[in-house]
C-alpha positions in Angstrom: 109.4 116.2 177.3 111.5 117.4 179.8 113.4 120.7 180.4 111.7 122.6 177.7 113.5 125.5 178.5 116.5 124.4 177.6 115.1 122.9 173.8 112.7 125.3 172.6 113.1 128.8 172.7 110.2 131.3 172.4 110.3 132.7 169.8 110.1 129.0 168.0 106.7 128.2 170.5 105.6 132.2 168.9 106.6 131.0 165.4 105.3 127.6 165.2 101.7 128.1 167.4 100.3 130.8 164.4 100.6 127.1 162.4 99.2 124.9 164.6 96.7 127.9 165.4 97.8 127.1 169.3 98.8 129.8 171.8 102.6 129.2 173.1 101.3 128.5 176.9 99.1 125.6 174.8 102.0 124.3 173.0 104.1 124.3 176.1 101.3 122.1 177.9 101.6 119.9 174.9 105.1 119.0 174.9 105.0 118.7 178.8 102.3 115.8 178.2 104.2 114.7 175.1 101.2 115.3 172.9 103.3 117.3 170.5 107.7 116.8 170.1 110.1 118.3 168.8 113.5 116.7 167.0 115.9 119.5 166.5 116.6 117.9 162.8 115.4 116.4 160.1 117.2 113.3 160.3 116.0 112.7 164.1 112.6 113.0 162.2 112.9 110.8 159.7 114.5 108.2 161.9 111.0 108.2 164.0 108.3 108.4 161.3 110.6 107.6 157.9 111.1 110.2 154.9 107.4 110.1 152.7 105.4 112.2 151.0 102.9 112.7 153.8 102.6 111.1 157.5 99.5 110.0 158.0 100.0 109.6 161.4 100.6 112.9 162.6 97.8 115.8 162.2 100.5 118.5 161.6 104.6 118.9 162.0 106.2 122.0 161.0 110.3 122.6 159.9 111.8 126.1 161.0 114.4 127.4 159.2 116.8 126.0 161.6 116.5 122.6 161.3 113.7 122.1 164.2 110.4 120.2 163.6 107.7 120.4 165.3 105.2 117.7 165.2 101.4 116.8 166.2 100.6 113.0 166.5 97.1 112.2 165.6 
């Protein structure tokens, strides 16, 4: 992911890092290496993964109250 600073706020990283059990630095590294994804809204997430009950292709995912969705593919 390019330009992480304009896409993800440090507060979002801190909140999501607790869900993924990573620290914010680890999350930034994963985002830079495209091993973690950020979607601005559900529509963008559904466009890539579809609207399903379970997402077997994802290790984990988290939706913030601002609508952003963080995913960690397997």
